[in-house]
N, C-alpha and C positions, 0 to 999 in steps of 0.2 A: 504493500500500500503506501509505504515512503518512497520506492522509488516511481511508484503511478506520481502522484503527486509532484515528487522536484521536476519529472518530464513535464506533466501538465503549468508548474511557476515558470520551468524556460521556453514553454509558448508563445507564453501571456507575455514575460517580459521580453521576447522575441518582435511580436508584434507589436508592444508599447513603443517600443525603438523606431520600430520602421515608420509606423504613428507621426513620431514624434519628429525626426528628421525629413519625411516627406510633407510636412505642412509647416510648422511654424519656422524650422531653417533651414527648408527646399532653397530658397533664395540664397543664403549667405555662403552656402555649401555649393551649388550643381552652377557654375558659370550662366551668366545671364547672359543674351543676346545684347549688344550695343546696339548705339541710335547711328543711325549712315546718316552719310549728303554724298553728292557728287561733287566731283572735282576736276576741272581742265587737266587733262594730261599732255596734249599737243595739238597746235593748227596743225590741221592738215589744208594747203594749199587750194582752190577750186577755184574754177572759172564758172560766170554765170550760166546757170543749167547743166551741170556738171553731176551727174550721180555717184558716190561714192561707196566702196565698201572694204571694209577691215578686214584682215587677217590676221594669224598670230605676227606673221614676219615678212607681209605684204601689204599693202594701201592698192586697192584696185579703182580708177578715176574711166568714167564713160560717159562721152554724149556725142550724138549722131554717129557717124564714121568714123571716131577716133577712142582708141583704147590707151590710155596711159597707164605705169604703176609707180609706183614708189617703195621703196625701205622701208624697214617701219619706221627706221629712224628720220624720214624725212628728203632721201636722197632721192635721185631717179634712176630707176633700172630698164625699163625697159620702154617703147612706143612701137604703137602697131595703125595705122592709116588703113582703113577698111575700103578699098572699091568700089561699091556694091551702090547699086539703084536703091536698095531699098534694105539699109542695114540696121539692125537684130540685135542686143547682146544682153548678156542675162551675164552675172559672174557666179556659178554657184560654187559648191559646198567644195566641187575636189579639180574643177577646171574650171574655166573661160568657156561661155559658149556664145558663137555669134551665128549669123544666120544671111543669106541673103532670100531676103521676104518675096521675092516678087519668083524667086526658081524653089527655093526652099533646099536651097544647099548649108546644109549647116554643119559647123568645123567646132573641134574640140582645140582647147590652148591648156597645155599647161602653163605652171605662172611665172615660169620664165621666156613665156612668150613663144613659145615651137607650139607647132601647129600637129597633134597627137591621132586625131581623126577625121573622117568626113562622111557625113551619113547623106543620104540624097532621097531627102524626104517625097520629091516631083509635085511638088504643090504650093499654091500663095498660101504664104504664114503670115500672120499678121501680130503673133507675140507668143515670145518665149518666156518661162520660168520653171525654177525647179525648185520640187516638193519633199523632202526627205528623202536624196539621192533621187527622186525620178524627174526626168524633165520631162514637161509635155507644152507640145507646140499647139496651137488654135489657130486651125487653117481654114479656106475659105476653097471652095469649090462651087463654082457658080452661085448659085441662091442657097447652099448649104454651107452650114458650119462643120469643121471635121476638128477631131481631136485627136491627139497620135503622142504618144507615150514613150519613152524612146530611158534605157537604163545608160550608167556613166561607160559602159561597154558599149554604145554608138547601136544598141540591139533594140527593133521598133517593138516593144510589146504589144501594143492593142493600136487600135484604127478605132475610134467608134464616128458615127456620120451621123450629127442632128439635125433639123430643119430647123428647129430657134438659134435663137439668139442663146451660148454657152457663157454663163456666169460664174461659177464654180466648178472643181472637182475634184476628187479625192481617190486613194486607190487602197483597196484594204490590205491588211497584213501578210499575209499570202498570196497577195498578187495575181488572185483569182477573179477578184470585182472591181469594178470604177464605176463610180456614182457623178453625175452631171449634175447641176441644178443650171436649168434653161427658162427663159424668158420668152412669154408671149403677148405682143401688144396688139390688140384688135378692136375698132370700134368704141374707141376710150375705156375699154376694159383691159387691167394686166394679168396674167397669173405666170406664175411660176410654178415649173414642172420638176421633180426630185426621180431620176431616172437611173434604173442600177442595171448594169450590163456586164455581161462575160469579157472574154479576153477578146475572143472572135468578133464584138462587137453585136453580140447580139442582145435585144430592151431585156429583160426580168422581170422587172417590175416599176409601176410610177406609183408615184402620191401627187395629189394636184394640188396647189396651193393659190383660190383667188383671191385677188387685189391683194397679197403680200410677195415681198420678194425678196429670193433667198440670198443673203450676205454672206453666210460661212457654211460650212460641213464640215465634218472630220468623221473616218474610221474608228471607231470604239472598239469593236472586235468585226469576226468575220463579214457577221452579215446585219451590223447595228450602226445606224451613223446616229450624230448629233447635229442639229442645224439649226441654223438662226435665221430667221427673218429680220424687216421692218416690223415684227408685230407680237411675235413669240418664238418661246424655244420648244424645240420638237426634238423626240427619243425616237426614229425610228427602224422598225428591222422589218426589212423589205420593203411590204408596201403596207406595213401596219403600224400605226403610230403607237407605241409604246405610252408617251405619256407629254403633255406639252401644257406647256404653262401660255399664257395669255398676259405680256408686260408691255404697260406704257411706257415712253423714254427709255425704252433697249438702247443701249450703246454699243454692247462690245461682247463677245465672252469668250473662253479660255478655255477650254481641257488637255489640261495636262499628261503625257505622255505615258506616265508611271502611275497617275492613279485617274482611268478613264472611265472613274463612274461617277470621278464629279465634275460638276458644271460651274465654274467661273460667272460672274452676271455682273455688267453695272449696267444701273437702272439710277435713272435720276443722282440722286445724290448716295445711293448705296449701293456697297457690296455684295450679292445676293451668294450663296454658295447651297448648290442642290444637289441632292443623296441623288444616288443612282434610280431614286423610285418618282423622281422630280416635286421632291420635298424639299422646301427651304432648309438646310441644315444649320445657315450662321449666317447672319442679317446685321451688315457692319455701316455705318452711321458714319460716311465720310463729309469732311470740312468743306465740300465743294463737288462741281461737277467732272466728271473724267471720264475721256474718250477715248480709252486704248486701252487693251493692258500686253504684258508682255512677260517675258520669264526669265529670268539672269540669273545663273549660280544659284539655283535655289531659290531665288524670290520673285515673288509674283510681283511684276510692277507697274502702278498704273499711272498712266500720264495725261494730264490737262492743260487745259491753256493757261493755266497761273501755277503748277506745284506737280511736283512727282512726291509717289508716297508708294513704299516699299513694304509686303505683308510676307512672314512667315509664320508657316502654322497658325494664320490668325492674328497676329500681334502684327503691330505698326515698325517697322523694324529702319524704314527709310523715309526720310524727308528733304525734298529741296526744290528752292520757289524757284519760279521761271520767271526772266523778265519778259516785259514787252517786248514783241517781238522774236522772242525765241524758241523755236521746236525742240523738242527733245525725243529722238526716235532710236529703239533697240534693232541694231538687223545685225544676224552673224553672230551671236551673243558680242557686240561691241555697242557700247551704250553712245552715241551722235548729239551732239547740239549743233544745232543748226541758225544761223542769223546773219543778216545782211551778207549775201553771199556768201559766206566764211564754214567753216565746218570743222567742229572740234571734237578730238577723241577724248570720253571720257571717263571717269574709275569712278565705285564707291570706294568712300573712309569715313572714319572714324569719326561722328559728330564731334564739336568741341561746347 
C-alpha cells in the first residue's frame, strides 16, 4: 500500500510541475517570438517600366525585348536583346523563359544567359507564367484560347482548348488533372466556369457561377479545389460544392502548401481563418484594410496601402509602416519596396 501511495504522490507531483511551468512561467522559460519590422538592404537600379525578380545570387530585370542581370552585389552580369516581333519574358524558379509570341518559339535560359532548350509550341502565345515548377502558356487559336502546360524539361504535359476567356488555372499534385476558370460575358450577363480536365484535354466536370468572377483557385488534394470569386469562397470536389461562404468585402485568400485544410481570408478589416469544414476557426481584427497576402519564411504577410503586418500561428510578429507612394510586394521569397520608379530589396529585422 505504501508503494502504491508513493506512486500516486509522484504522479500528482509531476502533473503539478507540468501545470506550473506551462502556465505561470511558460513565457519566462520558453523563448518568445520578438516583434519584427522591415529594413532596406539595397537599391536595385531600374528604369521606368522595368520588372525585377531577385534570386539568392542573381537579379533579373526585364522590359519589352530586353533582359539584363546583376550579381547580388549590384554589379552587371549579362544582357540579352530579343529580336522578336512580340517578345514574352518570365523569370522562373530554375530558368528564364522567353518566347516569340507570334510563332510560339519558347526558349529556356540558364542564369548565366545560355540558351539550354527550345520548344516549338506552334501557336500564337499571349502570356507565359510559371507556377510551382510548371510553365503555363496561354495561347490563341482563331477564336479559342488554348492552355499548354510545360515542365522544366521542355515536355508539353497537356493541351487544353477552351471556347471561353481563361482566367486562372492549376495542376493537381499527381499531374493527372487540370482545373481552369473561364469567363463568359453575354447580353450584359457574366458567368464563370470552373472546369476539370484530364491531361489529354478531355473535360471531366464543370461548375458554373452566375454573376461571379473566379479570381483564385488552387488544388489542395487530387480532386479538391479551393476557389475564390468576387463574392464567396468555395471548396469544390470535382463537380460538387463541399462548402461555400458568401462574404462581402473579400479581398484575398491564401492556402498554405503545408496546411491545406486551412483557408486564410482577408475580409474588410479582419483576417478570417476557415477550417476544413468552412467554419471560422479564428477571426483576427486588423487595424486597417489589407489587400494581399503572401508567405515569407513561415510568416503570413498582409500588405495594405499604409501598413505591412506579419502573423505566425495567429500572433502578430511584424509591423511596418508604408509611406505615401510606396508599394511592398513579395516575389520569389524576396521582399521588394517599389517607389518613384526605384526598387529596393528588404529584409526582416528585430524591432527596436
